[in-house]
BAKE-978525 format. One line per 4 residues: number of its first residue (from 1); their letters; for each residue x, y, z of N, C-alpha, C. Coordinates in nm, 2 decimals. Layout:
BEGIN
NUM> A> X Y Z X Y Z X Y Z; ...
This chain:
BEGIN
1> XXXX> 0.08 -0.12 0.00 0.00 0.00 0.00 0.09 0.12 0.00; 0.06 0.21 -0.09 0.14 0.34 -0.10 0.05 0.46 -0.07; 0.11 0.55 -0.01 0.04 0.67 0.02 0.05 0.77 -0.09; -0.06 0.84 -0.12 -0.06 0.94 -0.23 -0.10 1.07 -0.17
5> XXXX> -0.04 1.18 -0.22 -0.07 1.31 -0.17 -0.20 1.35 -0.25; -0.29 1.41 -0.17 -0.41 1.46 -0.23 -0.42 1.61 -0.21; -0.43 1.68 -0.32 -0.44 1.83 -0.31 -0.58 1.87 -0.30; -0.61 1.97 -0.22 -0.74 2.02 -0.20 -0.74 2.17 -0.24
9> XXXX> -0.85 2.21 -0.29 -0.86 2.35 -0.33 -0.89 2.44 -0.20; -0.81 2.55 -0.19 -0.84 2.64 -0.09 -0.89 2.77 -0.15; -0.96 2.84 -0.07 -1.02 2.97 -0.12 -0.95 3.08 -0.05; -0.83 3.10 -0.10 -0.74 3.20 -0.04 -0.80 3.34 -0.05
13> XXXX> -0.87 3.37 -0.16 -0.92 3.51 -0.18 -1.04 3.53 -0.08; -1.12 3.42 -0.06 -1.23 3.44 0.04 -1.18 3.45 0.18; -1.07 3.38 0.21 -1.01 3.40 0.35 -0.95 3.53 0.36; -0.89 3.58 0.26 -0.83 3.72 0.27 -0.94 3.82 0.27
17> XXXX> -1.05 3.81 0.20 -1.16 3.90 0.20 -1.22 3.90 0.34; -1.24 3.78 0.40 -1.29 3.77 0.54 -1.20 3.84 0.64; -1.07 3.83 0.62 -0.97 3.90 0.70 -0.98 4.05 0.69; -1.00 4.10 0.57 -1.01 4.24 0.55 -1.14 4.30 0.61
21> XXXX> -1.25 4.22 0.59 -1.38 4.26 0.65 -1.36 4.26 0.81; -1.29 4.16 0.86 -1.27 4.16 1.00 -1.19 4.28 1.05; -1.09 4.32 0.97 -1.01 4.43 1.00 -1.09 4.56 1.00; -1.18 4.57 0.90 -1.27 4.69 0.90 -1.37 4.69 1.02
25> XXXX> -1.42 4.57 1.05 -1.50 4.55 1.17 -1.43 4.59 1.30; -1.30 4.55 1.31 -1.22 4.58 1.43 -1.21 4.73 1.44; -1.18 4.80 1.32 -1.17 4.94 1.32 -1.29 5.01 1.37; -1.41 4.96 1.32 -1.54 5.03 1.36 -1.56 5.01 1.51
29> XXXX> -1.52 4.89 1.56 -1.54 4.87 1.71 -1.45 4.96 1.79; -1.32 4.97 1.74 -1.23 5.06 1.82 -1.26 5.21 1.81; -1.33 5.25 1.70 -1.37 5.38 1.68 -1.50 5.41 1.76; -1.57 5.31 1.80 -1.69 5.32 1.88 -1.82 5.33 1.79
33> XXXX> -1.80 5.29 1.66 -1.92 5.30 1.57 -2.02 5.19 1.61; -1.98 5.08 1.65 -2.07 4.97 1.68 -2.15 4.99 1.81; -2.10 5.08 1.90 -2.17 5.11 2.02 -2.30 5.19 1.99; -2.29 5.26 1.88 -2.41 5.34 1.84 -2.53 5.26 1.79
37> XXXX> -2.49 5.14 1.74 -2.60 5.05 1.70 -2.64 4.94 1.80; -2.58 4.96 1.92 -2.61 4.87 2.03 -2.53 4.74 2.04; -2.42 4.73 1.97 -2.34 4.61 1.98 -2.24 4.62 2.09; -2.24 4.53 2.19 -2.15 4.54 2.30 -2.01 4.49 2.26
41> XXXX> -1.91 4.53 2.34 -1.77 4.49 2.31 -1.76 4.33 2.32; -1.84 4.27 2.41 -1.84 4.13 2.42 -1.89 4.06 2.30; -2.00 4.11 2.25 -2.06 4.05 2.12 -1.97 4.07 2.01; -1.91 4.19 2.00 -1.81 4.22 1.89 -1.69 4.13 1.90
45> XXXX> -1.65 4.10 2.02 -1.53 4.01 2.04 -1.56 3.87 1.98; -1.68 3.82 2.02 -1.71 3.68 1.97 -1.74 3.68 1.82; -1.79 3.79 1.76 -1.81 3.79 1.62 -1.67 3.78 1.55; -1.57 3.85 1.61 -1.44 3.85 1.56 -1.37 3.71 1.58
49> XXXX> -1.40 3.65 1.69 -1.35 3.51 1.71 -1.40 3.42 1.60; -1.53 3.42 1.57 -1.59 3.34 1.47 -1.53 3.37 1.33; -1.52 3.49 1.30 -1.46 3.53 1.17 -1.32 3.49 1.16; -1.24 3.50 1.26 -1.10 3.46 1.26 -1.08 3.31 1.24
53> XXXX> -1.16 3.23 1.31 -1.14 3.09 1.30 -1.19 3.04 1.17; -1.29 3.11 1.11 -1.34 3.07 0.98 -1.24 3.11 0.87; -1.18 3.22 0.88 -1.07 3.26 0.79 -0.95 3.17 0.80; -0.92 3.13 0.92 -0.81 3.04 0.94 -0.83 2.90 0.87
57> XXXX> -0.95 2.85 0.89 -0.99 2.72 0.83 -0.99 2.72 0.68; -1.03 2.84 0.62 -1.05 2.85 0.48 -0.91 2.88 0.41; -0.82 2.93 0.48 -0.69 2.98 0.42 -0.59 2.87 0.42; -0.46 2.92 0.40 -0.35 2.83 0.39 -0.31 2.76 0.52
61> XXXX> -0.34 2.83 0.63 -0.30 2.77 0.76 -0.39 2.65 0.79; -0.50 2.63 0.72 -0.59 2.52 0.74 -0.55 2.40 0.65; -0.44 2.41 0.58 -0.40 2.31 0.48 -0.27 2.24 0.52; -0.26 2.19 0.64 -0.14 2.13 0.69 -0.11 2.00 0.62
65> XXXX> -0.20 1.93 0.57 -0.18 1.81 0.50 -0.11 1.83 0.36; -0.12 1.95 0.31 -0.05 1.99 0.19 0.09 2.04 0.21; 0.10 2.13 0.30 0.23 2.20 0.32 0.32 2.14 0.43; 0.26 2.04 0.50 0.34 1.97 0.61 0.30 2.03 0.74
69> XXXX> 0.26 1.94 0.83 0.22 1.98 0.96 0.32 2.05 1.05; 0.45 2.02 1.01 0.56 2.08 1.09 0.63 2.19 1.01; 0.56 2.24 0.91 0.61 2.36 0.84 0.62 2.48 0.94; 0.73 2.56 0.92 0.75 2.67 1.02 0.63 2.76 1.02
73> XXXX> 0.57 2.79 0.91 0.46 2.88 0.91 0.34 2.82 0.98; 0.32 2.69 0.97 0.21 2.62 1.04 0.24 2.63 1.19; 0.36 2.61 1.23 0.39 2.61 1.38 0.36 2.75 1.43; 0.40 2.85 1.36 0.36 2.99 1.40 0.21 3.01 1.41
77> XXXX> 0.14 2.95 1.31 0.00 2.96 1.31 -0.06 2.89 1.43; -0.01 2.77 1.46 -0.05 2.70 1.58 -0.04 2.78 1.71; 0.08 2.85 1.72 0.10 2.93 1.84 0.01 3.04 1.85; -0.01 3.12 1.74 -0.09 3.24 1.75 -0.24 3.19 1.76
81> XXXX> -0.28 3.08 1.69 -0.41 3.03 1.70 -0.45 2.99 1.84; -0.35 2.92 1.91 -0.37 2.88 2.05 -0.39 3.00 2.14; -0.31 3.10 2.12 -0.32 3.22 2.20 -0.46 3.28 2.18; -0.51 3.29 2.05 -0.64 3.34 2.03 -0.75 3.26 2.09
85> XXXX> -0.74 3.13 2.09 -0.83 3.04 2.15 -0.83 3.05 2.30; -0.71 3.07 2.36 -0.70 3.09 2.50 -0.77 3.22 2.54; -0.74 3.32 2.46 -0.81 3.45 2.49 -0.96 3.44 2.48; -1.01 3.37 2.38 -1.16 3.35 2.37 -1.21 3.28 2.49
89> XXXX> -1.15 3.18 2.54 -1.19 3.11 2.66 -1.19 3.20 2.78; -1.08 3.28 2.79 -1.06 3.37 2.90 -1.18 3.47 2.91; -1.21 3.52 2.79 -1.32 3.62 2.79 -1.46 3.55 2.81; -1.48 3.43 2.76 -1.60 3.36 2.78 -1.63 3.33 2.93
93> XXXX> -1.52 3.29 3.00 -1.54 3.26 3.14 -1.50 3.38 3.23; -1.47 3.49 3.17 -1.44 3.61 3.25 -1.33 3.59 3.35; -1.22 3.54 3.30 -1.11 3.52 3.39 -1.06 3.66 3.44; -1.01 3.67 3.56 -0.97 3.80 3.62 -0.86 3.87 3.55
97> XXXX> -0.77 3.80 3.48 -0.65 3.87 3.42 -0.69 3.95 3.29; -0.81 3.94 3.24 -0.86 4.01 3.13 -0.90 4.15 3.18; -0.83 4.25 3.13 -0.86 4.39 3.18 -1.00 4.43 3.14; -1.03 4.43 3.01 -1.16 4.46 2.96 -1.19 4.39 2.83
101> XXXX> -1.31 4.38 2.79 -1.34 4.31 2.67 -1.29 4.39 2.55; -1.28 4.52 2.56 -1.22 4.60 2.45 -1.07 4.57 2.43; -1.00 4.56 2.54 -0.86 4.53 2.53 -0.84 4.38 2.48; -0.93 4.29 2.52 -0.92 4.16 2.46 -0.95 4.16 2.31
105> XXXX> -1.05 4.24 2.27 -1.08 4.26 2.13 -0.96 4.31 2.05; -0.89 4.41 2.11 -0.77 4.46 2.04 -0.66 4.35 2.03; -0.64 4.28 2.14 -0.54 4.17 2.14 -0.58 4.06 2.03; -0.70 4.03 2.02 -0.75 3.93 1.92 -0.73 3.99 1.78
109> XXXX> -0.76 4.11 1.76 -0.74 4.17 1.63 -0.59 4.17 1.59; -0.50 4.20 1.68 -0.36 4.19 1.65 -0.32 4.05 1.62; -0.36 3.95 1.70 -0.33 3.81 1.67 -0.38 3.77 1.53; -0.50 3.81 1.49 -0.55 3.78 1.36 -0.47 3.85 1.25
113> XXXX> -0.43 3.97 1.27 -0.35 4.04 1.17 -0.21 3.97 1.15; -0.15 3.92 1.26 -0.03 3.84 1.25 -0.05 3.71 1.17; -0.16 3.64 1.20 -0.19 3.52 1.13 -0.22 3.54 0.99; -0.29 3.65 0.95 -0.31 3.68 0.81 -0.18 3.71 0.74
117> XXXX> -0.09 3.78 0.81 0.05 3.81 0.76 0.12 3.68 0.73; 0.11 3.58 0.82 0.18 3.45 0.80 0.11 3.38 0.68; -0.02 3.38 0.67 -0.09 3.31 0.57 -0.05 3.36 0.43; -0.04 3.49 0.41 -0.01 3.54 0.28 0.13 3.52 0.23
121> XXXX> 0.22 3.47 0.32 0.36 3.44 0.28 0.37 3.30 0.22; 0.27 3.22 0.22 0.28 3.09 0.16 0.30 3.10 0.01; 0.37 3.01 -0.05 0.39 3.01 -0.19 0.26 2.96 -0.26; 0.24 3.01 -0.38 0.12 2.98 -0.46 0.14 2.83 -0.51
125> X> 0.03 2.76 -0.50 0.03 2.62 -0.55 -0.09 2.60 -0.64
């Protein structure tokens, strides 16, 4: 029995578009525009969590079987993704070391920006 590599299609443009929309959303939250429509910082944080994990799954960082699970970019993605997941759990359970939901939102936006930067450095296939 021999193993064969199977390539899968990724939608890099959709993941990048979702990242840009998330960045615009983060900007509107940090400028206070979402407060005017009644969206709390906590709700905005979890919207960004869902958008971030969706973009990650759709992009190159979700394709470990193609690029190699121990690829340096993947390892960086694992680290930053784990930090984002830990931050989401901390906000969900209101752990005391989280200063405010707005600061957690900003930290998540920075983590997502770094992961997007890592994802766009992958070679085209």
